[in-house]
Each structure stands twice: as structure tokens, then as C-alpha cells.
N, C-alpha and C positions, 0 to 999 in steps of 0.2 A: 223078298219082300217084307218092308217095314212093319205094316198091320201084323204081320206074325208074333214079333215082341210083345205085342199089347197080350197076348195069351199069357205071357209069362210076367208081366207088370210086376205083380209082388215079388219074385226073386231078384228082377232084373233092378229096379229101383231100391230094394233094402239090401241087396247083395254087399254092399261095403260096410254092412254092420249086421245082421241080423237074418234069420229064418221065419220073423215072426210073419201073421197074416198082415195084409196092407188093408189101410181103413177104404170103406168103398166110398165109390164117386160122390158127388152131393146127389140126394136124392130126387133133385128137381131136374137133372141132368136128362136131356131129351133122348129117345131111343130110334131105332129103326133098324128093321132085318138088314142083316149084313147082305142078304141075297138081294135087296130093291135096290143095289145100285153098284153098277159093274163096268170098268173099262172099257170101251171099243179097243178091241185088239188092233184093228185097224189103221189105231192114231188118228183118226179123224173127232168126228163128234161122239161124247158119251151120254149114255141113255141112263136114265133113274127114275127107275119105277117107282109111284108114288103111292103104291100099296102101302099100307100102315105107315105113311106118313104123318110124322107127329109133331114136326118143329111147329113151334108158334110164331115164329119170329116173321121177316119178310123173304116169300119165296125166290125173289131175285135180289139181287146186290144193286141194282137200281133204285129197290124201293125204300132203302135202308140209309140213305142222305149223302153218302158221299161223292156223289158228280152233281154237279150243276147241269150239265150236258153231256149225258152217260155216252152218246153216239161220238163227240167231238174229245171225249175224255178231258173235260173240264172239271176240276174238281171243284167243288160248294167254296163260297167263301168266308163259311165260319168254320170251315176243315183248316186244320193246320198238319202241314207235311211235316216230319221229324225223322232225324236220323240216329243211330243209335252207335256208341263208341265201339263196342266189342260185338260182333256178330254173333250170333247163335246159329252154328254151324248146321246147314240145312242142305249139303251136298253140293254146295256150290253155286244155286241159285240166286238169281237176282231178286232183291225184296225193296218193297218201298210200304213206308209206315206213314199214316194218318191218327189224329186224334181229334176229337170235338169233344167239347162239355157243354153242356145247356147253360143257356143266356145267365148271366149274374151267378154263377156258381164257381166257387174255386177247388183247387186240388189241397187238401189237408195234409201239411208236410210237417207237423207238429211233432213226430218221429220221422227224421230225415232219412232213417234206414226204411221205412214200410209207409210208404204214401197210401193217403186213403182219397177214392176218387169220387165225386158227386154221383147219385144216381141220377141215370141217362146221361153218363160219359160212354160214349161210342170210339172204339179202338177199329182199324183195318192193317192189314198186311196182305200184300199182293205178292206172290210168287212168280218168277217168268226166267225165260232165258232167251237172248238177244236173237237168237236165230227165229224165235217164234211170234207171229203178228200177234198173236193174243196173250195175255197170261195163264198158267194153268190155273190158279186159284187165287181168291181173296178171301181171306180168313175176316170174321165180324164178330165182336165181342160188343155186347151193350150191358151196363149194371142195371140192374131190374129194382124195384120199390122194395124188395126183400133184402135187399143190400148184395144179393149173389148175383152170379154174372151168366148170361144166353151166350153160346158162343156155336159159331155153324161156319163151316166153310162153304165157299159158292164154288163150283166147277164151271169154268166156261167152256163154253161150245167154240171147237177153236174155226169151224165154218159157219159161225153167226156170231155178232155180238146178242147173244146169249147168256146168262147167268142163274143157276138152278142153286138153290139149298141142297145141300148134301150132307143130313146130318147124321146117315148110316156110314159116310164116310165113301172114298174111292180110292182103288190098289191100280197102279201103275197107269194113271191116267194117261192120255192120249199117246198109249205106248212107248211109254217113258218110265222111269223108277220112281217118277213123284207119288206120291201117296195122299190124298184129301185127308185127314182124320176124322173119325167121327168126334161128337161133341162130347162122347163119354173120354175118347182120347185126350181132346182139348184140356177138359178138366184137369188131368193127370198133371200136366204140367202147372195150369194155370191157379190150380188150388194147392199149389205148393208154396204160394207166397201170402201175407196175411189180406192184401186187397190184389182181385185178380188180374191186374194191370203189370205185366213185368218190362216193357218196353221203355216207357217214361218212367224215370230215376234218377236219383241221383249221379250215380257213376254213371250211368247209361249217357245222360244228357250232357255230362260235363262234358267241353271240350268240342260240343257238336253246336249248331247254326242254324238258327229258324229265320228265314227270309233274310239271311246274309248278317244276324246280329247273335251274338252267344245265347244261346237258347234257353238255359236258366233266367238269364236277364230279361229275355224278350219275354218268355212267360209271364214274368212277374209283372213286365211292364203293361202287359194284356190284362192285368187284373186275374188270372188265372189258378195263381198261386197265393197261400195266404201269407206268405212272409219270402223276402229277399233269401235267396240261397246263394253262397259262393262256389265255384266249381272246385273241385275235388278231383286228385290223382290216385291213382291206388298205389300203398306206399312203398319205398323201395324204387331203384331205377334199373333200365336195361330189361333184361330178361324176366328178372325176378317180378317189376311191375308188369310185364306183358303177361306173364304166367297166371299172378293172381288177377289181372283183368278179364283174362280169359275163362279161368273157372268161375269167376264169378257171373259172366255172363251165360257161360254153358250148362254149368251144376249145380249155381247157387240159388237157382229158383224152387230147386227142390231140397237141395241140403241147407237149410237155413232153421233159422231159431223160431219161426213163426207160423208156417203153414202146413200141409196136410201133412206131411212125412217128419214133422218137428220132434214128435214123442217117439216115434219110431229108431230113425238112426241118430247117430250121437253126431256125426261128422257134420261140421260146418264149413260150406265155401263160397257163402256169402260175404262180401266186403261190407264193413261198417262206415261210418262219418267217422266215429271216434278213432278207427285205425289211425296210426299215426308211423309205425315202423313193421315190415313184415313179420317180423315176429310176436306183435301184436295182433296179430289177426288171428281168427280161427283157423282160417285155413292152414297156418302152422299147427296150432296147438290141439288140433283135432285128428291131424293127421301124421305128423313126422313121429315115426315110431311106433303107432298106434295100430294095435292089433284089430283085425277086425273079427267078426262072430260067425265066419264059416270062412272054409279054405278054398281056395282057386285052383284048378288043375295046374303041377308044378311044385304043390306045396306054397303057393304064395297066397300069404296070410297078415301081411302087413300094409295098411293104406300108404303109407310113402317111408320108402327105405332110402336115407340118406346117400346120395351117391349111386344109387343103382337101382334106374328106372322099371328094369326089366322085372326087379322082383316086387315091383310097388302096386299092389294092387289099384288103385287109380290110375297111372298110366296104363297098366295090362289090360285093363277093362276097357280105356278109351282107344286102343289099340286091334280090339274085337270088333267084329259083324256078326253077332250070333247071339243066344241066349243070354250070355252074361256081359253083353257091350254097355257101354254108356257113350252119351244118351239112350236108353232104351227106346224112344223114338224118335221118328224123324228124319233120321239118317241110314242111309245104307252103303256109304262111302266111306272110307278114313277120311279124317281131316291132317293130311300131312304138313300143313304148317303149323296146327294145333298141338300135333302131337309132339313135333320137334320142338315148339316152346316149352312145354311143359317138361318134355326130358331132359333139355339144356338146363332149366330150373333144378331138376331134381339131382342132374349131375354136379351142378355148383353146391348142393347144402352137403354140410358138415356136420 
């Protein structure tokens, strides 16, 4: 169960370099008793006990503004569907993403590496599998006047078109291994970046399309970016480029220079607009031959050992699904394709 990893987030998130205590989650994060939300073991609808229900946002997904017609699944006209170039591994589930900005506002891209979204920005991410009539979950983020983000997962009832906010999270929803994260767990990842949105960003929207047009060009044409941005590729070619893009998407939202963990973990796995060669990236300069601050079983104490993935902490932890796994949340199955990509990259290092 992925929620078990939450109990050990300080160790898991910081394990590539420290034994220090983790910073607290945002003090405005909503809380909910773990016992107040449980998955139906028969795989039908899920029961959410509202005792102690403290989430202040919309109780149902229908109220968030995603749909013009919920029954017909018609997305509202002012909501933009987008895709990302490098998927965050979530045990192979299918995901859809949407973005909505308040009228007349723009995304501040003064720092191309760390976009700042206007107050009132809304983001949704839907999780499903092809064999189910309805999704498992839709996550919702909205930027508050304080500049912080409110976050919650809505659990879909599979025997009716009903969605209910579950700020306390749900485990193994509909008798699957899919967990709806608690609001606190959402903040663990999203607070890892300068502004809480992870998906819509320079590298992730490059080489993607919105309504059949290049995504970055289209967002600027619609007046949603404050300046025109050229598309970008991760440096390198082939396996090197693929590995850098994978690490950026799957690890860079925590391991970067600006978020919650920036002063705790010196390792940087996020790409920058200024990166021109693989060697110029933080991914190379903060991992190759660098000692971690604690030793994993078998004496694995170096983040990346050129040519030897099996004794590289980076690969070692990607290949685990226990208290030392990376990423620490949101996955219970190994990403065989991602592992193969990172392994091939390390094998090719000299």
C-alpha cells in the first residue's frame, strides 16, 4: 500500500543525501482523520465518512468548473486540455490533464525554469484505466489569494456519476492498488517546486500540442503566457536525452533549487533552460561520483557510479518498492521502461 511510504517520508525523500528532519507540510494544508475514508473491499463504490470533514473547497468535482456538462463529460469551454512530454510514473494508469486561468490573467514566465501562476489558477488530473467505465480519481488544485495552493483528490463512485472530495485520502480504491493521496501527501510533491504546479512547464509542454498546435505557441497566442517561449529539448541525444527528461519529470519536482526540499538535499534532478550539454546539467554535476549522506544496504553510498547502476543509489532506489523507494509516493509497481532508460544512461557514463 503506497500510503505506508507516507509514514517514512522524511527518510525516503531525504535519503539520497541526509538524515535531517523533513520540513513540515504547509500549515494551511487541510487534515482529515485516516479512519474517515476507506476503500470498499468489494470493488464497487467507496464510502467516505464525513465526520471531521474539514476540506473547505467544493465537495464534488462537478462544482470545480471542469465540466460544462458533467453527465455528458463535456469539458468547459474555458478549460484547456494539455499533455506532458515526460510522464510521472503512476503504475501505468491513464492520465488526462486540464488547466484554467482566470480571465485576463497570464502565467509569469520571467524565470523560465519556475513559472508563477496567477491566483485562481485551476488544475485537474484524472486517473483511469481503459477497462473501467469511470475514472478512479480526479485531483484538483486551485491557487488561493494567499499564494498557496489548495489540493484534493475526488473519488469517483463506480456505480453512479458521483465524485466526492477525499482530503484524508483513500487506500486501494475500488479493490485496486490505486490510492487517492491525502491533501498532506499532495503537498509533499507539489511544495517541492517554487509554485505548486508541476505539469505545465517549459520542458513538459515543449513538443506537445494544444488543439493541434504547438502548446507553448498556442498558450502565448491565447494571451496566457507573458512572453513567447521557444520549445526546448533536454540536452544530449538518444538514451542520454531520454534519461534526463525522465529524471526531470519523475524526480525534479522535489530535487531542485527552489522548493520545499531545496535546502535539505543538495542533489538536483531538474533541468534548466540554460542547460546546453548533459555535462552542464545539475543532474550530472550533483550525482556523478557524489557520496550520499547515508549508506543503503549492500554498502551503496554513491548517488551515481559511472558504468555501474547496481551500486548507484539513484538507480538502486528506483528499483525498490519499500521504505527506501523513489519516488516515495504514488507508486507500488516498478517502472520497467524508466528503469531500463536510467540503467542504460548510467552504463554509458565514463
